[in-house]
N, CA, C and O atoms as a GROMACS GRO file, in nm:
protein
  324
    1MET      N    1   0.085  -0.116   0.000
    1MET     CA    2   0.000   0.000   0.000
    1MET      C    3   0.090   0.123   0.000
    1MET      O    4   0.163   0.145   0.097
    2SER      N    5   0.087   0.201  -0.103
    2SER     CA    6   0.170   0.320  -0.114
    2SER      C    7   0.084   0.445  -0.097
    2SER      O    8  -0.034   0.448  -0.131
    3LEU      N    9   0.146   0.546  -0.045
    3LEU     CA   10   0.074   0.671  -0.023
    3LEU      C   11   0.087   0.759  -0.147
    3LEU      O   12   0.190   0.760  -0.214
    4SER      N   13  -0.020   0.832  -0.176
    4SER     CA   14  -0.017   0.921  -0.291
    4SER      C   15   0.043   1.056  -0.252
    4SER      O   16   0.076   1.080  -0.136
    5TYR      N   17   0.056   1.143  -0.349
    5TYR     CA   18   0.111   1.276  -0.327
    5TYR      C   19   0.024   1.355  -0.229
    5TYR      O   20   0.076   1.425  -0.142
    6TRP      N   21  -0.106   1.343  -0.242
    6TRP     CA   22  -0.200   1.414  -0.154
    6TRP      C   23  -0.188   1.363  -0.009
    6TRP      O   24  -0.198   1.442   0.085
    7ASP      N   25  -0.167   1.234   0.007
    7ASP     CA   26  -0.151   1.177   0.141
    7ASP      C   27  -0.024   1.230   0.209
    7ASP      O   28  -0.026   1.262   0.328
    8TYR      N   29   0.086   1.238   0.133
    8TYR     CA   30   0.210   1.293   0.187
    8TYR      C   31   0.192   1.440   0.225
    8TYR      O   32   0.238   1.484   0.331
    9LEU      N   33   0.125   1.516   0.139
    9LEU     CA   34   0.100   1.657   0.166
    9LEU      C   35   0.016   1.674   0.292
    9LEU      O   36   0.045   1.761   0.375
   10THR      N   37  -0.086   1.593   0.306
   10THR     CA   38  -0.172   1.600   0.424
   10THR      C   39  -0.095   1.561   0.549
   10THR      O   40  -0.106   1.626   0.653
   11LEU      N   41  -0.018   1.455   0.540
   11LEU     CA   42   0.053   1.404   0.656
   11LEU      C   43   0.164   1.499   0.701
   11LEU      O   44   0.183   1.519   0.821
   12LEU      N   45   0.237   1.556   0.608
   12LEU     CA   46   0.354   1.635   0.645
   12LEU      C   47   0.328   1.785   0.661
   12LEU      O   48   0.399   1.851   0.738
   13LEU      N   49   0.229   1.840   0.592
   13LEU     CA   50   0.209   1.984   0.598
   13LEU      C   51   0.076   2.025   0.663
   13LEU      O   52   0.074   2.105   0.756
   14LEU      N   53  -0.031   1.970   0.613
   14LEU     CA   54  -0.162   2.020   0.656
   14LEU      C   55  -0.197   1.981   0.799
   14LEU      O   56  -0.250   2.064   0.873
   15ARG      N   57  -0.170   1.860   0.839
   15ARG     CA   58  -0.205   1.818   0.975
   15ARG      C   59  -0.129   1.898   1.081
   15ARG      O   60  -0.192   1.942   1.178
   16PRO      N   61   0.004   1.921   1.067
   16PRO     CA   62   0.071   2.005   1.166
   16PRO      C   63   0.021   2.150   1.165
   16PRO      O   64   0.009   2.213   1.270
   17LEU      N   65  -0.008   2.202   1.047
   17LEU     CA   66  -0.060   2.339   1.039
   17LEU      C   67  -0.196   2.351   1.107
   17LEU      O   68  -0.222   2.447   1.179
   18PHE      N   69  -0.282   2.255   1.084
   18PHE     CA   70  -0.414   2.256   1.150
   18PHE      C   71  -0.400   2.239   1.302
   18PHE      O   72  -0.473   2.302   1.378
   19ALA      N   73  -0.306   2.156   1.343
   19ALA     CA   74  -0.285   2.137   1.488
   19ALA      C   75  -0.237   2.267   1.552
   19ALA      O   76  -0.284   2.305   1.659
   20ILE      N   77  -0.142   2.334   1.488
   20ILE     CA   78  -0.093   2.462   1.539
   20ILE      C   79  -0.204   2.566   1.541
   20ILE      O   80  -0.215   2.643   1.636
   21ALA      N   81  -0.285   2.570   1.436
   21ALA     CA   82  -0.396   2.665   1.429
   21ALA      C   83  -0.497   2.641   1.541
   21ALA      O   84  -0.548   2.737   1.599
   22VAL      N   85  -0.526   2.515   1.571
   22VAL     CA   86  -0.622   2.483   1.677
   22VAL      C   87  -0.566   2.526   1.813
   22VAL      O   88  -0.639   2.580   1.895
   23VAL      N   89  -0.437   2.501   1.836
   23VAL     CA   90  -0.376   2.539   1.963
   23VAL      C   91  -0.375   2.692   1.978
   23VAL      O   92  -0.407   2.743   2.085
   24LEU      N   93  -0.338   2.763   1.873
   24LEU     CA   94  -0.338   2.909   1.878
   24LEU      C   95  -0.478   2.965   1.898
   24LEU      O   96  -0.496   3.061   1.973
   25LEU      N   97  -0.576   2.906   1.834
   25LEU     CA   98  -0.714   2.949   1.852
   25LEU      C   99  -0.760   2.926   1.996
   25LEU      O  100  -0.830   3.010   2.052
   26PHE      N  101  -0.720   2.816   2.054
   26PHE     CA  102  -0.755   2.786   2.193
   26PHE      C  103  -0.690   2.888   2.288
   26PHE      O  104  -0.755   2.937   2.381
   27ILE      N  105  -0.563   2.920   2.264
   27ILE     CA  106  -0.493   3.018   2.349
   27ILE      C  107  -0.554   3.157   2.336
   27ILE      O  108  -0.575   3.225   2.436
   28VAL      N  109  -0.581   3.199   2.214
   28VAL     CA  110  -0.638   3.332   2.191
   28VAL      C  111  -0.778   3.343   2.250
   28VAL      O  112  -0.812   3.444   2.310
   29SER      N  113  -0.859   3.240   2.233
   29SER     CA  114  -0.994   3.246   2.290
   29SER      C  115  -0.990   3.244   2.443
   29SER      O  116  -1.071   3.310   2.507
   30GLY      N  117  -0.897   3.169   2.502
   30GLY     CA  118  -0.881   3.170   2.647
   30GLY      C  119  -0.836   3.305   2.698
   30GLY      O  120  -0.886   3.352   2.801
   31TRP      N  121  -0.743   3.369   2.628
   31TRP     CA  122  -0.697   3.502   2.668
   31TRP      C  123  -0.811   3.603   2.655
   31TRP      O  124  -0.827   3.689   2.741
   32TYR      N  125  -0.889   3.594   2.548
   32TYR     CA  126  -1.000   3.686   2.528
   32TYR      C  127  -1.103   3.672   2.640
   32TYR      O  128  -1.152   3.772   2.693
   33LEU      N  129  -1.136   3.550   2.675
   33LEU     CA  130  -1.232   3.529   2.784
   33LEU      C  131  -1.176   3.579   2.917
   33LEU      O  132  -1.248   3.642   2.995
   34ALA      N  133  -1.049   3.552   2.944
   34ALA     CA  134  -0.989   3.600   3.068
   34ALA      C  135  -0.985   3.753   3.070
   34ALA      O  136  -1.008   3.814   3.175
   35TRP      N  137  -0.958   3.815   2.957
   35TRP     CA  138  -0.954   3.960   2.949
   35TRP      C  139  -1.092   4.020   2.976
   35TRP      O  140  -1.106   4.112   3.056
   36LYS      N  141  -1.193   3.967   2.910
   36LYS     CA  142  -1.328   4.022   2.924
   36LYS      C  143  -1.387   3.995   3.062
   36LYS      O  144  -1.460   4.080   3.114
   37LEU      N  145  -1.358   3.882   3.121
   37LEU     CA  146  -1.423   3.846   3.246
   37LEU      C  147  -1.347   3.892   3.369
   37LEU      O  148  -1.409   3.930   3.469
   38VAL      N  149  -1.213   3.891   3.365
   38VAL     CA  150  -1.136   3.915   3.487
   38VAL      C  151  -1.037   4.030   3.472
   38VAL      O  152  -1.040   4.124   3.550
   39LEU      N  153  -0.950   4.022   3.374
   39LEU     CA  154  -0.834   4.111   3.369
   39LEU      C  155  -0.870   4.257   3.350
   39LEU      O  156  -0.798   4.345   3.399
   40VAL      N  157  -0.978   4.285   3.281
   40VAL     CA  158  -1.015   4.424   3.257
   40VAL      C  159  -1.058   4.493   3.386
   40VAL      O  160  -1.062   4.616   3.391
   41HIS      N  161  -1.090   4.418   3.489
   41HIS     CA  162  -1.135   4.475   3.616
   41HIS      C  163  -1.022   4.487   3.719
   41HIS      O  164  -1.045   4.542   3.827
   42VAL      N  165  -0.904   4.438   3.688
   42VAL     CA  166  -0.791   4.444   3.782
   42VAL      C  167  -0.724   4.581   3.767
   42VAL      O  168  -0.683   4.618   3.657
   43PRO      N  169  -0.711   4.656   3.877
   43PRO     CA  170  -0.654   4.791   3.867
   43PRO      C  171  -0.512   4.795   3.812
   43PRO      O  172  -0.478   4.887   3.738
   44LEU      N  173  -0.430   4.698   3.845
   44LEU     CA  174  -0.293   4.696   3.795
   44LEU      C  175  -0.291   4.682   3.643
   44LEU      O  176  -0.214   4.751   3.575
   45VAL      N  177  -0.374   4.594   3.589
   45VAL     CA  178  -0.380   4.576   3.444
   45VAL      C  179  -0.436   4.702   3.378
   45VAL      O  180  -0.390   4.740   3.271
   46GLN      N  181  -0.533   4.766   3.441
   46GLN     CA  182  -0.587   4.890   3.387
   46GLN      C  183  -0.480   4.998   3.380
   46GLN      O  184  -0.473   5.074   3.284
   47GLU      N  185  -0.397   5.003   3.483
   47GLU     CA  186  -0.292   5.103   3.485
   47GLU      C  187  -0.184   5.074   3.380
   47GLU      O  188  -0.134   5.166   3.316
   48ILE      N  189  -0.150   4.948   3.363
   48ILE     CA  190  -0.046   4.911   3.266
   48ILE      C  191  -0.090   4.943   3.123
   48ILE      O  192  -0.013   4.998   3.045
   49PHE      N  193  -0.213   4.908   3.090
   49PHE     CA  194  -0.262   4.928   2.953
   49PHE      C  195  -0.325   5.064   2.932
   49PHE      O  196  -0.371   5.093   2.821
   50GLY      N  197  -0.329   5.148   3.034
   50GLY     CA  198  -0.382   5.283   3.018
   50GLY      C  199  -0.532   5.287   3.001
   50GLY      O  200  -0.584   5.376   2.933
   51LEU      N  201  -0.604   5.194   3.060
   51LEU     CA  202  -0.748   5.191   3.045
   51LEU      C  203  -0.817   5.287   3.141
   51LEU      O  204  -0.927   5.335   3.113
   52LYS      N  205  -0.754   5.314   3.252
   52LYS     CA  206  -0.817   5.397   3.355
   52LYS      C  207  -0.734   5.523   3.371
   52LYS      O  208  -0.619   5.519   3.416
   53LYS      N  209  -0.793   5.634   3.335
   53LYS     CA  210  -0.724   5.760   3.348
   53LYS      C  211  -0.747   5.816   3.488
   53LYS      O  212  -0.861   5.827   3.533
   54LYS      N  213  -0.640   5.851   3.554
   54LYS     CA  214  -0.651   5.908   3.687
   54LYS      C  215  -0.685   6.057   3.673
   54LYS      O  216  -0.623   6.128   3.594
   55PRO      N  217  -0.784   6.103   3.748
   55PRO     CA  218  -0.815   6.246   3.741
   55PRO      C  219  -0.702   6.328   3.805
   55PRO      O  220  -0.653   6.295   3.913
   56ILE      N  221  -0.663   6.432   3.737
   56ILE     CA  222  -0.555   6.518   3.786
   56ILE      C  223  -0.617   6.628   3.870
   56ILE      O  224  -0.695   6.709   3.819
   57LYS      N  225  -0.583   6.630   3.997
   57LYS     CA  226  -0.635   6.732   4.087
   57LYS      C  227  -0.529   6.842   4.100
   57LYS      O  228  -0.412   6.812   4.124
   58PRO      N  229  -0.570   6.967   4.086
   58PRO     CA  230  -0.471   7.073   4.105
   58PRO      C  231  -0.430   7.081   4.252
   58PRO      O  232  -0.512   7.062   4.342
   59LYS      N  233  -0.304   7.108   4.274
   59LYS     CA  234  -0.253   7.114   4.410
   59LYS      C  235  -0.290   7.250   4.471
   59LYS      O  236  -0.278   7.353   4.405
   60PRO      N  237  -0.333   7.249   4.595
   60PRO     CA  238  -0.367   7.377   4.660
   60PRO      C  239  -0.242   7.460   4.684
   60PRO      O  240  -0.133   7.405   4.702
   61PRO      N  241  -0.256   7.593   4.684
   61PRO     CA  242  -0.136   7.676   4.702
   61PRO      C  243  -0.075   7.664   4.841
   61PRO      O  244   0.044   7.688   4.858
   62THR      N  245  -0.155   7.626   4.940
   62THR     CA  246  -0.102   7.612   5.076
   62THR      C  247  -0.099   7.464   5.112
   62THR      O  248  -0.172   7.419   5.201
   63ARG      N  249  -0.016   7.390   5.044
   63ARG     CA  250  -0.015   7.246   5.066
   63ARG      C  251   0.099   7.199   5.155
   63ARG      O  252   0.091   7.090   5.212
   64GLY      N  253   0.204   7.278   5.169
   64GLY     CA  254   0.322   7.228   5.239
   64GLY      C  255   0.340   7.291   5.376
   64GLY      O  256   0.261   7.376   5.418
   65ARG      N  257   0.443   7.248   5.444
   65ARG     CA  258   0.472   7.297   5.578
   65ARG      C  259   0.519   7.442   5.575
   65ARG      O  260   0.483   7.521   5.663
   66PHE      N  261   0.599   7.478   5.474
   66PHE     CA  262   0.653   7.613   5.469
   66PHE      C  263   0.543   7.716   5.446
   66PHE      O  264   0.544   7.823   5.507
   67SER      N  265   0.450   7.684   5.358
   67SER     CA  266   0.342   7.780   5.333
   67SER      C  267   0.258   7.800   5.457
   67SER      O  268   0.212   7.912   5.482
   68LYS      N  269   0.236   7.697   5.535
   68LYS     CA  270   0.160   7.711   5.659
   68LYS      C  271   0.239   7.796   5.760
   68LYS      O  272   0.182   7.879   5.830
   69PHE      N  273   0.369   7.776   5.766
   69PHE     CA  274   0.453   7.850   5.858
   69PHE      C  275   0.452   7.999   5.824
   69PHE      O  276   0.434   8.084   5.912
   70TYR      N  277   0.473   8.030   5.696
   70TYR     CA  278   0.478   8.170   5.656
   70TYR      C  279   0.341   8.236   5.664
   70TYR      O  280   0.332   8.356   5.692
   71SER      N  281   0.235   8.163   5.641
   71SER     CA  282   0.102   8.223   5.653
   71SER      C  283   0.070   8.256   5.799
   71SER      O  284   0.000   8.354   5.824
   72THR      N  285   0.118   8.179   5.895
   72THR     CA  286   0.096   8.212   6.035
   72THR      C  287   0.184   8.329   6.076
   72THR      O  288   0.146   8.406   6.164
   73MET      N  289   0.301   8.345   6.014
   73MET     CA  290   0.386   8.459   6.045
   73MET      C  291   0.324   8.589   5.998
   73MET      O  292   0.338   8.691   6.064
   74GLU      N  293   0.256   8.585   5.884
   74GLU     CA  294   0.196   8.707   5.830
   74GLU      C  295   0.078   8.753   5.914
   74GLU      O  296   0.051   8.873   5.921
   75THR      N  297   0.008   8.662   5.978
   75THR     CA  298  -0.108   8.700   6.056
   75THR      C  299  -0.072   8.750   6.194
   75THR      O  300  -0.152   8.820   6.257
   76GLN      N  301   0.045   8.717   6.244
   76GLN     CA  302   0.087   8.763   6.377
   76GLN      C  303   0.141   8.905   6.368
   76GLN      O  304   0.208   8.940   6.270
   77PRO      N  305   0.113   8.986   6.467
   77PRO     CA  306   0.168   9.122   6.465
   77PRO      C  307   0.318   9.120   6.485
   77PRO      O  308   0.371   9.036   6.558
   78ALA      N  309   0.385   9.213   6.422
   78ALA     CA  310   0.531   9.219   6.432
   78ALA      C  311   0.569   9.273   6.569
   78ALA      O  312   0.511   9.370   6.617
   79SER      N  313   0.665   9.211   6.630
   79SER     CA  314   0.710   9.256   6.762
   79SER      C  315   0.823   9.358   6.746
   79SER      O  316   0.902   9.349   6.653
   80LYS      N  317   0.830   9.453   6.838
   80LYS     CA  318   0.935   9.556   6.832
   80LYS      C  319   1.053   9.510   6.918
   80LYS      O  320   1.034   9.451   7.025
   81TRP      N  321   1.170   9.538   6.871
   81TRP     CA  322   1.290   9.499   6.944
   81TRP      C  323   1.329   9.605   7.036
   81TRP      O  324   1.428   9.592   7.107
   0.00000   0.00000   0.00000
């Protein structure tokens, strides 16, 4: 029993290609399901992929220790030497 040209082509090229395609399809569909169901809700993943923009709050002018110190100095009356 000898194999024909089509049998050799199927055995050596098409079957491995189909096997690789099925494995890749399985991996991609698993990743897609994991992304849609779980990963999109994880804050670390959102931050890495830039999905969640952090609101930028302007800093108040009296935010530090020095500004508080100098503002209390301005309100106190100046003492005479």
